[in-house]
NUVEX-894739 format. One record per residue (C-alpha): residue in one letter; x, y negated, z negated. Coordinates in steps of 0.1 Angstrom, whole numbers, plus 5000, padded with zeros to 4 digits. Layout:
N
+---------+------+------+------+
: residuo :   c1 :   c2 :   c3 :
+---------+------+------+------+
:       a :    X :    Y :    Z :
...
+---------+------+------+------+
% end
This chain:
481
+---------+------+------+------+
: residuo :   c1 :   c2 :   c3 :
+---------+------+------+------+
:       x : 5157 : 3719 : 3494 :
:       x : 5136 : 3733 : 3507 :
:       x : 5125 : 3715 : 3532 :
:       x : 5146 : 3741 : 3543 :
:       x : 5145 : 3754 : 3584 :
:       x : 5157 : 3755 : 3620 :
:       x : 5137 : 3725 : 3633 :
:       x : 5146 : 3724 : 3670 :
:       x : 5111 : 3712 : 3676 :
:       x : 5088 : 3683 : 3666 :
:       x : 5072 : 3689 : 3632 :
:       x : 5050 : 3659 : 3625 :
:       x : 5017 : 3665 : 3643 :
:       x : 5017 : 3702 : 3633 :
:       x : 5024 : 3695 : 3597 :
:       x : 4997 : 3669 : 3593 :
:       x : 4973 : 3691 : 3613 :
:       x : 4979 : 3719 : 3588 :
:       x : 4973 : 3696 : 3559 :
:       x : 4941 : 3684 : 3575 :
:       x : 4930 : 3720 : 3582 :
:       x : 4936 : 3731 : 3546 :
:       x : 4922 : 3700 : 3531 :
:       x : 4889 : 3702 : 3549 :
:       x : 4886 : 3740 : 3549 :
:       x : 4890 : 3739 : 3511 :
:       x : 4870 : 3707 : 3505 :
:       x : 4850 : 3724 : 3477 :
:       x : 4882 : 3732 : 3459 :
:       x : 4898 : 3698 : 3459 :
:       x : 4890 : 3671 : 3434 :
:       x : 4863 : 3646 : 3443 :
:       x : 4867 : 3609 : 3450 :
:       x : 4881 : 3591 : 3420 :
:       x : 4852 : 3575 : 3401 :
:       x : 4874 : 3553 : 3379 :
:       x : 4883 : 3518 : 3390 :
:       x : 4917 : 3501 : 3382 :
:       x : 4916 : 3470 : 3361 :
:       x : 4940 : 3452 : 3384 :
:       x : 4929 : 3457 : 3420 :
:       x : 4954 : 3478 : 3440 :
:       x : 4958 : 3466 : 3475 :
:       x : 4932 : 3482 : 3498 :
:       x : 4916 : 3501 : 3469 :
:       x : 4882 : 3488 : 3478 :
:       x : 4886 : 3494 : 3515 :
:       x : 4863 : 3521 : 3528 :
:       x : 4879 : 3552 : 3545 :
:       x : 4881 : 3551 : 3583 :
:       x : 4862 : 3584 : 3583 :
:       x : 4839 : 3598 : 3555 :
:       x : 4855 : 3632 : 3558 :
:       x : 4890 : 3627 : 3570 :
:       x : 4897 : 3594 : 3553 :
:       x : 4925 : 3575 : 3570 :
:       x : 4944 : 3605 : 3583 :
:       x : 4931 : 3602 : 3619 :
:       x : 4942 : 3566 : 3620 :
:       x : 4976 : 3576 : 3605 :
:       x : 4983 : 3601 : 3633 :
:       x : 4966 : 3585 : 3663 :
:       x : 4978 : 3549 : 3658 :
:       x : 5011 : 3554 : 3638 :
:       x : 5022 : 3589 : 3646 :
:       x : 5034 : 3600 : 3612 :
:       x : 5028 : 3594 : 3575 :
:       x : 5061 : 3576 : 3572 :
:       x : 5052 : 3551 : 3600 :
:       x : 5017 : 3547 : 3585 :
:       x : 5033 : 3538 : 3551 :
:       x : 5057 : 3514 : 3567 :
:       x : 5026 : 3496 : 3581 :
:       x : 5007 : 3496 : 3548 :
:       x : 5037 : 3484 : 3528 :
:       x : 5045 : 3458 : 3555 :
:       x : 5080 : 3471 : 3557 :
:       x : 5085 : 3467 : 3519 :
:       x : 5067 : 3434 : 3513 :
:       x : 5038 : 3451 : 3497 :
:       x : 5053 : 3473 : 3469 :
:       x : 5020 : 3491 : 3460 :
:       x : 4992 : 3500 : 3483 :
:       x : 4965 : 3527 : 3487 :
:       x : 4946 : 3547 : 3513 :
:       x : 4923 : 3577 : 3517 :
:       x : 4938 : 3612 : 3522 :
:       x : 4906 : 3629 : 3532 :
:       x : 4882 : 3623 : 3504 :
:       x : 4909 : 3615 : 3479 :
:       x : 4922 : 3581 : 3470 :
:       x : 4960 : 3579 : 3471 :
:       x : 4983 : 3552 : 3458 :
:       x : 5017 : 3546 : 3474 :
:       x : 5048 : 3529 : 3460 :
:       x : 5079 : 3517 : 3478 :
:       x : 5098 : 3493 : 3455 :
:       x : 5126 : 3500 : 3431 :
:       x : 5105 : 3487 : 3402 :
:       x : 5076 : 3510 : 3411 :
:       x : 5099 : 3539 : 3415 :
:       x : 5114 : 3532 : 3381 :
:       x : 5080 : 3529 : 3363 :
:       x : 5066 : 3560 : 3379 :
:       x : 5097 : 3582 : 3374 :
:       x : 5082 : 3597 : 3342 :
:       x : 5056 : 3616 : 3362 :
:       x : 5066 : 3652 : 3370 :
:       x : 5035 : 3670 : 3383 :
:       x : 5030 : 3673 : 3420 :
:       x : 4995 : 3669 : 3437 :
:       x : 4991 : 3703 : 3452 :
:       x : 4965 : 3692 : 3478 :
:       x : 4991 : 3670 : 3496 :
:       x : 5014 : 3700 : 3501 :
:       x : 4990 : 3728 : 3507 :
:       x : 4998 : 3729 : 3544 :
:       x : 5030 : 3749 : 3536 :
:       x : 5011 : 3776 : 3518 :
:       x : 5009 : 3801 : 3547 :
:       x : 5047 : 3804 : 3547 :
:       x : 5058 : 3799 : 3511 :
:       x : 5025 : 3812 : 3495 :
:       x : 5006 : 3799 : 3466 :
:       x : 5031 : 3814 : 3442 :
:       x : 5059 : 3789 : 3452 :
:       x : 5075 : 3766 : 3427 :
:       x : 5064 : 3738 : 3451 :
:       x : 5029 : 3742 : 3436 :
:       x : 5040 : 3748 : 3400 :
:       x : 5031 : 3721 : 3374 :
:       x : 5032 : 3717 : 3336 :
:       x : 5048 : 3746 : 3317 :
:       x : 5050 : 3769 : 3347 :
:       x : 5072 : 3743 : 3365 :
:       x : 5093 : 3736 : 3333 :
:       x : 5102 : 3773 : 3328 :
:       x : 5109 : 3780 : 3365 :
:       x : 5130 : 3749 : 3370 :
:       x : 5151 : 3758 : 3339 :
:       x : 5157 : 3792 : 3355 :
:       x : 5167 : 3779 : 3389 :
:       x : 5182 : 3744 : 3388 :
:       x : 5213 : 3753 : 3369 :
:       x : 5223 : 3778 : 3397 :
:       x : 5227 : 3748 : 3421 :
:       x : 5251 : 3727 : 3400 :
:       x : 5281 : 3729 : 3377 :
:       x : 5302 : 3761 : 3378 :
:       x : 5276 : 3780 : 3397 :
:       x : 5277 : 3754 : 3425 :
:       x : 5315 : 3755 : 3425 :
:       x : 5314 : 3793 : 3429 :
:       x : 5299 : 3788 : 3464 :
:       x : 5330 : 3770 : 3477 :
:       x : 5347 : 3800 : 3493 :
:       x : 5316 : 3807 : 3513 :
:       x : 5314 : 3772 : 3526 :
:       x : 5351 : 3773 : 3536 :
:       x : 5347 : 3807 : 3554 :
:       x : 5316 : 3794 : 3573 :
:       x : 5335 : 3762 : 3583 :
:       x : 5364 : 3783 : 3595 :
:       x : 5342 : 3805 : 3616 :
:       x : 5328 : 3773 : 3632 :
:       x : 5363 : 3760 : 3636 :
:       x : 5372 : 3791 : 3656 :
:       x : 5342 : 3786 : 3679 :
:       x : 5349 : 3749 : 3684 :
:       x : 5385 : 3757 : 3694 :
:       x : 5372 : 3776 : 3724 :
:       x : 5353 : 3746 : 3738 :
:       x : 5368 : 3725 : 3766 :
:       x : 5370 : 3687 : 3760 :
:       x : 5344 : 3681 : 3787 :
:       x : 5318 : 3706 : 3775 :
:       x : 5285 : 3690 : 3764 :
:       x : 5275 : 3706 : 3731 :
:       x : 5241 : 3705 : 3714 :
:       x : 5247 : 3691 : 3680 :
:       x : 5217 : 3707 : 3663 :
:       x : 5225 : 3741 : 3677 :
:       x : 5261 : 3739 : 3664 :
:       x : 5251 : 3727 : 3629 :
:       x : 5221 : 3748 : 3620 :
:       x : 5238 : 3782 : 3621 :
:       x : 5262 : 3768 : 3595 :
:       x : 5236 : 3757 : 3571 :
:       x : 5216 : 3789 : 3576 :
:       x : 5247 : 3809 : 3566 :
:       x : 5253 : 3785 : 3538 :
:       x : 5221 : 3791 : 3520 :
:       x : 5218 : 3828 : 3530 :
:       x : 5253 : 3839 : 3518 :
:       x : 5255 : 3818 : 3486 :
:       x : 5220 : 3825 : 3473 :
:       x : 5212 : 3859 : 3488 :
:       x : 5245 : 3877 : 3492 :
:       x : 5266 : 3897 : 3516 :
:       x : 5237 : 3911 : 3535 :
:       x : 5239 : 3880 : 3556 :
:       x : 5275 : 3885 : 3566 :
:       x : 5259 : 3910 : 3590 :
:       x : 5251 : 3888 : 3620 :
:       x : 5222 : 3910 : 3630 :
:       x : 5205 : 3905 : 3596 :
:       x : 5211 : 3868 : 3598 :
:       x : 5197 : 3866 : 3633 :
:       x : 5166 : 3887 : 3623 :
:       x : 5159 : 3863 : 3594 :
:       x : 5164 : 3832 : 3615 :
:       x : 5142 : 3845 : 3643 :
:       x : 5114 : 3853 : 3620 :
:       x : 5117 : 3819 : 3603 :
:       x : 5116 : 3803 : 3638 :
:       x : 5084 : 3821 : 3647 :
:       x : 5067 : 3813 : 3613 :
:       x : 5075 : 3776 : 3614 :
:       x : 5066 : 3773 : 3651 :
:       x : 5033 : 3788 : 3644 :
:       x : 5026 : 3764 : 3616 :
:       x : 5036 : 3735 : 3638 :
:       x : 5011 : 3745 : 3665 :
:       x : 4983 : 3747 : 3640 :
:       x : 4970 : 3774 : 3616 :
:       x : 4960 : 3805 : 3637 :
:       x : 4925 : 3817 : 3637 :
:       x : 4918 : 3847 : 3615 :
:       x : 4923 : 3879 : 3635 :
:       x : 4940 : 3862 : 3664 :
:       x : 4972 : 3874 : 3681 :
:       x : 4989 : 3843 : 3667 :
:       x : 4980 : 3851 : 3632 :
:       x : 4991 : 3887 : 3637 :
:       x : 5025 : 3875 : 3650 :
:       x : 5029 : 3850 : 3622 :
:       x : 5021 : 3876 : 3595 :
:       x : 5044 : 3901 : 3610 :
:       x : 5074 : 3877 : 3609 :
:       x : 5065 : 3865 : 3574 :
:       x : 5066 : 3901 : 3563 :
:       x : 5101 : 3903 : 3578 :
:       x : 5112 : 3875 : 3555 :
:       x : 5095 : 3890 : 3525 :
:       x : 5109 : 3925 : 3532 :
:       x : 5144 : 3911 : 3534 :
:       x : 5139 : 3895 : 3499 :
:       x : 5124 : 3927 : 3485 :
:       x : 5154 : 3947 : 3498 :
:       x : 5178 : 3922 : 3481 :
:       x : 5158 : 3924 : 3449 :
:       x : 5159 : 3962 : 3450 :
:       x : 5197 : 3962 : 3456 :
:       x : 5202 : 3938 : 3427 :
:       x : 5182 : 3960 : 3404 :
:       x : 5198 : 3993 : 3413 :
:       x : 5234 : 3983 : 3423 :
:       x : 5266 : 3982 : 3402 :
:       x : 5297 : 3960 : 3406 :
:       x : 5277 : 3936 : 3428 :
:       x : 5287 : 3902 : 3440 :
:       x : 5275 : 3875 : 3416 :
:       x : 5244 : 3857 : 3429 :
:       x : 5233 : 3832 : 3403 :
:       x : 5202 : 3821 : 3422 :
:       x : 5185 : 3855 : 3428 :
:       x : 5198 : 3870 : 3396 :
:       x : 5184 : 3842 : 3375 :
:       x : 5150 : 3848 : 3390 :
:       x : 5152 : 3886 : 3383 :
:       x : 5161 : 3879 : 3347 :
:       x : 5135 : 3853 : 3340 :
:       x : 5105 : 3857 : 3364 :
:       x : 5074 : 3877 : 3354 :
:       x : 5063 : 3884 : 3390 :
:       x : 5079 : 3896 : 3422 :
:       x : 5055 : 3875 : 3441 :
:       x : 5070 : 3844 : 3425 :
:       x : 5106 : 3856 : 3433 :
:       x : 5097 : 3861 : 3470 :
:       x : 5079 : 3828 : 3472 :
:       x : 5107 : 3808 : 3456 :
:       x : 5133 : 3826 : 3477 :
:       x : 5116 : 3816 : 3509 :
:       x : 5110 : 3781 : 3496 :
:       x : 5146 : 3775 : 3488 :
:       x : 5156 : 3791 : 3522 :
:       x : 5135 : 3764 : 3539 :
:       x : 5150 : 3736 : 3519 :
:       x : 5185 : 3749 : 3523 :
:       x : 5181 : 3750 : 3561 :
:       x : 5165 : 3717 : 3569 :
:       x : 5179 : 3693 : 3543 :
:       x : 5215 : 3702 : 3548 :
:       x : 5211 : 3709 : 3585 :
:       x : 5196 : 3675 : 3594 :
:       x : 5219 : 3656 : 3570 :
:       x : 5249 : 3671 : 3588 :
:       x : 5233 : 3666 : 3622 :
:       x : 5226 : 3629 : 3616 :
:       x : 5260 : 3624 : 3599 :
:       x : 5280 : 3637 : 3628 :
:       x : 5259 : 3617 : 3652 :
:       x : 5265 : 3585 : 3633 :
:       x : 5302 : 3592 : 3630 :
:       x : 5305 : 3600 : 3667 :
:       x : 5287 : 3566 : 3674 :
:       x : 5310 : 3548 : 3650 :
:       x : 5345 : 3560 : 3657 :
:       x : 5360 : 3535 : 3632 :
:       x : 5340 : 3553 : 3604 :
:       x : 5351 : 3587 : 3617 :
:       x : 5387 : 3577 : 3617 :
:       x : 5385 : 3562 : 3582 :
:       x : 5368 : 3593 : 3569 :
:       x : 5394 : 3615 : 3585 :
:       x : 5422 : 3595 : 3569 :
:       x : 5406 : 3599 : 3535 :
:       x : 5401 : 3636 : 3540 :
:       x : 5438 : 3641 : 3549 :
:       x : 5449 : 3619 : 3520 :
:       x : 5428 : 3635 : 3493 :
:       x : 5431 : 3672 : 3504 :
:       x : 5466 : 3672 : 3519 :
:       x : 5452 : 3695 : 3546 :
:       x : 5446 : 3722 : 3519 :
:       x : 5415 : 3743 : 3517 :
:       x : 5416 : 3751 : 3480 :
:       x : 5410 : 3733 : 3448 :
:       x : 5418 : 3698 : 3462 :
:       x : 5392 : 3702 : 3489 :
:       x : 5367 : 3716 : 3464 :
:       x : 5371 : 3687 : 3440 :
:       x : 5371 : 3661 : 3468 :
:       x : 5338 : 3674 : 3483 :
:       x : 5321 : 3672 : 3448 :
:       x : 5332 : 3637 : 3440 :
:       x : 5307 : 3608 : 3442 :
:       x : 5333 : 3580 : 3444 :
:       x : 5346 : 3587 : 3480 :
:       x : 5341 : 3573 : 3514 :
:       x : 5327 : 3608 : 3523 :
:       x : 5299 : 3603 : 3498 :
:       x : 5293 : 3568 : 3512 :
:       x : 5290 : 3582 : 3547 :
:       x : 5266 : 3609 : 3534 :
:       x : 5244 : 3584 : 3516 :
:       x : 5243 : 3560 : 3545 :
:       x : 5233 : 3589 : 3567 :
:       x : 5205 : 3597 : 3544 :
:       x : 5193 : 3561 : 3543 :
:       x : 5196 : 3553 : 3580 :
:       x : 5181 : 3585 : 3592 :
:       x : 5153 : 3583 : 3566 :
:       x : 5161 : 3620 : 3559 :
:       x : 5133 : 3627 : 3535 :
:       x : 5105 : 3601 : 3540 :
:       x : 5082 : 3608 : 3510 :
:       x : 5074 : 3626 : 3478 :
:       x : 5043 : 3627 : 3456 :
:       x : 5033 : 3630 : 3419 :
:       x : 5003 : 3624 : 3397 :
:       x : 4996 : 3618 : 3360 :
:       x : 4969 : 3636 : 3339 :
:       x : 4962 : 3602 : 3322 :
:       x : 4954 : 3567 : 3334 :
:       x : 4987 : 3549 : 3339 :
:       x : 5000 : 3514 : 3348 :
:       x : 5026 : 3508 : 3375 :
:       x : 5037 : 3473 : 3385 :
:       x : 5007 : 3459 : 3367 :
:       x : 4982 : 3481 : 3385 :
:       x : 4961 : 3506 : 3366 :
:       x : 4961 : 3540 : 3383 :
:       x : 4932 : 3563 : 3375 :
:       x : 4941 : 3597 : 3360 :
:       x : 4950 : 3625 : 3385 :
:       x : 4953 : 3600 : 3414 :
:       x : 4980 : 3612 : 3438 :
:       x : 5009 : 3588 : 3438 :
:       x : 5031 : 3588 : 3469 :
:       x : 5067 : 3577 : 3466 :
:       x : 5073 : 3562 : 3500 :
:       x : 5111 : 3569 : 3499 :
:       x : 5116 : 3562 : 3535 :
:       x : 5100 : 3528 : 3533 :
:       x : 5122 : 3521 : 3503 :
:       x : 5153 : 3531 : 3523 :
:       x : 5144 : 3505 : 3549 :
:       x : 5130 : 3479 : 3526 :
:       x : 5141 : 3446 : 3540 :
:       x : 5136 : 3429 : 3506 :
:       x : 5162 : 3453 : 3492 :
:       x : 5187 : 3461 : 3519 :
:       x : 5205 : 3438 : 3544 :
:       x : 5206 : 3447 : 3581 :
:       x : 5184 : 3478 : 3574 :
:       x : 5188 : 3493 : 3609 :
:       x : 5226 : 3490 : 3610 :
:       x : 5252 : 3516 : 3601 :
:       x : 5272 : 3504 : 3570 :
:       x : 5286 : 3530 : 3546 :
:       x : 5302 : 3502 : 3526 :
:       x : 5267 : 3493 : 3512 :
:       x : 5273 : 3524 : 3490 :
:       x : 5308 : 3514 : 3479 :
:       x : 5314 : 3515 : 3441 :
:       x : 5302 : 3479 : 3439 :
:       x : 5272 : 3485 : 3462 :
:       x : 5235 : 3491 : 3456 :
:       x : 5224 : 3522 : 3437 :
:       x : 5199 : 3532 : 3411 :
:       x : 5162 : 3529 : 3420 :
:       x : 5171 : 3512 : 3452 :
:       x : 5184 : 3546 : 3465 :
:       x : 5165 : 3577 : 3454 :
:       x : 5161 : 3598 : 3485 :
:       x : 5158 : 3631 : 3467 :
:       x : 5130 : 3619 : 3444 :
:       x : 5127 : 3594 : 3416 :
:       x : 5124 : 3618 : 3386 :
:       x : 5158 : 3631 : 3374 :
:       x : 5142 : 3665 : 3365 :
:       x : 5121 : 3670 : 3396 :
:       x : 5142 : 3656 : 3424 :
:       x : 5152 : 3680 : 3451 :
:       x : 5170 : 3707 : 3431 :
:       x : 5195 : 3714 : 3460 :
:       x : 5207 : 3678 : 3465 :
:       x : 5242 : 3686 : 3450 :
:       x : 5243 : 3718 : 3470 :
:       x : 5237 : 3698 : 3502 :
:       x : 5263 : 3671 : 3494 :
:       x : 5289 : 3698 : 3486 :
:       x : 5281 : 3721 : 3515 :
:       x : 5281 : 3693 : 3541 :
:       x : 5312 : 3677 : 3525 :
:       x : 5332 : 3709 : 3529 :
:       x : 5320 : 3715 : 3564 :
:       x : 5328 : 3679 : 3575 :
:       x : 5362 : 3679 : 3558 :
:       x : 5374 : 3710 : 3576 :
:       x : 5360 : 3703 : 3610 :
:       x : 5369 : 3666 : 3612 :
:       x : 5404 : 3674 : 3602 :
:       x : 5407 : 3694 : 3634 :
:       x : 5383 : 3678 : 3658 :
:       x : 5371 : 3645 : 3671 :
:       x : 5333 : 3641 : 3677 :
:       x : 5324 : 3620 : 3708 :
:       x : 5289 : 3612 : 3719 :
:       x : 5277 : 3619 : 3754 :
:       x : 5269 : 3586 : 3770 :
:       x : 5234 : 3575 : 3781 :
:       x : 5214 : 3592 : 3753 :
:       x : 5185 : 3575 : 3735 :
:       x : 5182 : 3592 : 3701 :
:       x : 5147 : 3589 : 3687 :
:       x : 5137 : 3598 : 3651 :
:       x : 5107 : 3620 : 3645 :
:       x : 5094 : 3617 : 3610 :
:       x : 5079 : 3648 : 3593 :
:       x : 5087 : 3662 : 3559 :
:       x : 5123 : 3657 : 3571 :
:       x : 5134 : 3634 : 3599 :
:       x : 5148 : 3650 : 3630 :
:       x : 5159 : 3639 : 3664 :
:       x : 5132 : 3641 : 3691 :
:       x : 5156 : 3657 : 3716 :
:       x : 5188 : 3676 : 3714 :
:       x : 5218 : 3653 : 3706 :
:       x : 5247 : 3660 : 3730 :
:       x : 5283 : 3656 : 3719 :
:       x : 5318 : 3664 : 3730 :
:       x : 5340 : 3683 : 3706 :
:       x : 5377 : 3676 : 3712 :
:       x : 5406 : 3691 : 3695 :
:       x : 5429 : 3664 : 3680 :
:       x : 5458 : 3683 : 3695 :
:       x : 5447 : 3668 : 3728 :
:       x : 5453 : 3633 : 3716 :
+---------+------+------+------+
% end
């Protein structure tokens, strides 16, 4: 989930800049150039780095603009399933084919040096940096709170949030231009805040304070790591403390209170974690994921549905048929099902938007993938975004077609946007499907989403893919039809 965030601004250059800063400022701490050589030569393995210190990262940003676009180039839009490049002084291997994803799915550990740029916000204690037994124990503690009965227990929160938005949308005139992102993100912020952290976030002031501080922290990271002692660092640390203090207050209330609202996520950490630092770090990490994954999934979904009214009408018909207009158990079960046109729309949204472009793992031992021998501890990037646009796998890759995910459509290792390992895929993926499904079902039953003409919507690829500019839509009550 993480991932996680109100991204109203461009993330790519800042994120890569942070990664570069931390990589080179900690060069004595990162592992050296791999000395082993594969027995079957990986494409580009013998190619020297573009820069002895920065590797290929400058080329990545200056020529291609993002890691995803760089990987598209290296993989030749899917024609080269395995390739390699230099991340600073470290050799990195990248996979984009279903077979490579399948063969590398057994690797669980994450190469910390590729994600260290998020450390100023989520701190070194985050589960994002946990591996081996530490990750196993923490994942057991947390993952069950985002599926099964615990996930279903969040339903009434999602309905309430959607109804609050429904009331707001009802006040709009049919010719009012609305910013899609600004409508969607408050919903997903409330979704993660109320379900995982409790009634404190029913107070709009508390919610606004948390959102503002997150804004400042993320904007600071995007602009580049602030110099020690600078005003920017002081401002960043002040707002990070706001986030930490909110979590500490929730922890204290959970420890001291009686007859409290059930909060599986935070309570599970309190019962099982051995450090408050880890609780705070993972709380902030899951906040980030809950904001941006769900927020941009819903943003892109509504954009595609507004641009393809036949899909919007078809989905609305299914919603009305399956729920009967009710907002109880029928809606709950419908939003959880994987055999619906709703899920097809969600999956095609994820694919076409390239929602999460990449993930990464490593193995402590030498391994073989697609006939190539990968030296021990070599970071292995799963180029998920390349896989989602792989022309050797998908037809008409740049076209909207939810029916490619029909029950007879393509699945399995062809489509693994939340990660290729069943145990270390994004822990909140079911949460996102469920939350967005409930929101869409309630709002599309009442409103038609229409695009403002003349827009050019451009994707910007960071850790999550977002629109370059605000997407403008009209929200029209179906009563006007």
